[in-house]
N, C-alpha and C positions, 0 to 999 in steps of 0.2 A: 235253116239259112246258117252262115257260120255262126259263132260266137256262144255266151251261154243261151241255155234253153232250159226251163223249168219242166217238170213231169205234170201230170194230170192230179192235181192236189185234193180235189171234191170228191170224184170216182174213186168207187171202193172197188178190188178186188175180194171175191170172197174167200177162195183158196190157193194155196202157195208152199212152195217148197223153200225150207230158209237153210241157206248155206254159210256155216260158219269157218272161215281158210283156217282157223286153230284146230277146228273140229278132223279137218283132211276129209270132209264127206265129199260125194260125187255119186255120182249113177250112170251106169254103161249098157249098153246094147250089141250085140254082137248081128251083122246081119252079113248071113252065109251065100245070097243069091249076088251072083254078080250085078251091076248094075254099070253101064257105059253109057251115058244119056249125056243130054245138054244142057238140061235146064232142072232148078230144085229152088224150094223158098223154106224160109225158115221165119216163123213168126212165134212171138212170147210176150209175156210182159213183165218187165222187173223191176225191183226197188235195190240198188247199190248202196253199198256200204263203203266211206271214203277207207280206204286201203291202199298199200304199199305195192308197185311194182305191176308186171301185167296180169290179170284176173281175166283167165279162161272161162268161157262160158258155155260154150261148145267146140267139144275137136273131134275129126273122124282121121283115121289112119285106115290103110288098105294092110287088109290081114295077112299081104304074101308079105310085108318086112319091109328092112330095109330096103333104099331106092326104089319104093313105090308109092304113089300118092298119100300127103296128107296135108290137110288143115285146118283152119280153128277163126271161131269168132271169139274174139277177145276186147278188155278192155285196157287201152293203154293210159299210161298216165301223164297228161299234158307235160308239156315244157316248162312250166311254174309250177307241177304236182301239187296244184290246188283242184283238178278235176279229171276228169277220165275221157279217152275218146273213144269211139270205134273201130277196129281194125276188122276187117275181113282177109284172108291169108290163103294162098292155095299154094301145091309144089309139086310138082311131079316130075322126079328126076328118071324115070322112064320114060317120059318122052324129052324131054331136054334137061342138062345138066344145070341151064339158065332158064330157068320158068316160072319165074314167081308169080303169081298177082297178088296185090298189095294195092287194098284201098282204104282210105285212113278217112273216116268224116270229121270236116273241120269244126263243127259243131261240137261244145264242151261240155259233159255230164255235171252238174254240180248240184243237182237239188236232190238231197240225197234220201228226204222225206218222201218222198213223191213216186208214182209209179209211170214208169214209161214204157210204150208199148212199138215194139223194134221189129221190123219186118226187112229182111236181105232176100234179093229177088236175083236169082242168076238164069242167064238164057243167053247162051254162047253164039247163037245164030243171028243173032241181033248184028244188023253193019255199021250201026254207030257201035262204038267202042263202050261209050257210056251206059249207054242201055242195057251191057252184059252183066253189071252189076249193078246193084240198084237198091239203096238202103230209104227206108222211111221211119221216122219219129214221128208217134202220136198223128199218125194219118197224113205227114207234110213230107216230101220227099227231101230228101237232103243231096243238093245238088255243088254244094262246097265242100271240095273234096283236098285232101293234100295231096299233091301229085301222085295221083293214081297210077295205076299197072295193071290193065284188064287183061282178062282172058284172050287169047288168040280167038278171031270169029270159026266157029263150028267145032271149036275143042269138045273131044269128049271127057267126061268127067266121071273118075271111079268113085265111087261112095261108098261101097260094099267095105267089109271090117267091121271094124269096133270105133263105137259112139260114144263118146265119154262128155258128161253134161257136169258140169263146174270142177274140171280138173284139164291138165295137161296131158297129153297121150302117152308120153315117152317117158315122162321122171315123177317123179312125187312132189311136185310141186306146182305153183301159178294157180293156185286155188281161188275159185269163185269164192266173194263174199256179197250176200244179198240171197235175195228172194226171187224166184221165176214162179210162174204161173203162165196155165195155157201155152205149153210148150209144143208146136206144129212144126215136124219136118217133112217135106214134103218130093219125092221122088219125081220128077219126067214134070212137072208143071210147075210155070212163073205164074204167081198171083199179087197183085198189089194189096197194100195195104187194106181196099174197099172190102175184099172178103174177110178181112177179120175183124172190122170196126168199124164205126160210123160215127159222124157229127151229132151230138146230142141237141135237137132243135130250139131247145130253150136254154139251156147254160152255156151251149158251144162249143164244151168236152169233147175231145176222144172219148168213145166208151166201145166196151167189149161187145161183140160178138159171139154169143156163148155157142152156136150152132152152124160156124161155117158150112157152106154148100163147096165143099172141095173133096179132091180125088188126090188120095196118100200115095199111089202107086206102089211097088215093089217093095223099097224099101223105107216107106213113109211113115211116120208115128205120131202119136199125139199122149202127148201129159197135160193131164187138167191141174193136177197136183204133187 
């Protein structure tokens, strides 16, 4: 729901990658095989650091260059600068000069000591626009969004090219600051949060599934730490 939300405070993540924006650290993966599908899923655990401006978590850029699709998942500073909001953005100038997908969670992240589990599930075949881009935080779907613009139905998505983790694709800026763990990128299948986690029967907290039963597809990948 909207408003501030705390992360998982007692459940621990054993392994993670630490990104320090001052170090300009990032990871990348080149994808050579073309993949024009209409579904993908991103799932990861994150601990955020309070920093300035926009912070890219993962971006992708079609390898054919300018004028072709790109997109990103980023943290965006809230209006009062006290917290972050999660933003999904996709743009395909090969289809149209005015074709943005822009979805921002109304929920604000301001617990910098806690781990969050985030799932973004895309399925453009859905008849209902709000079902084409779904966000889950700690197992709960975020249905309060700031004036979202969704994919057109049955849009084909280009996710070939280069995936950058921890930075913007085009320039040396907007570095991610924080920790990431168990990052899944799934090409061709839409999964919800229960594929990657579950609620602990004793504590009621959302906990990680370290061996999810998922299919990664042509361009999918998994990074443990």
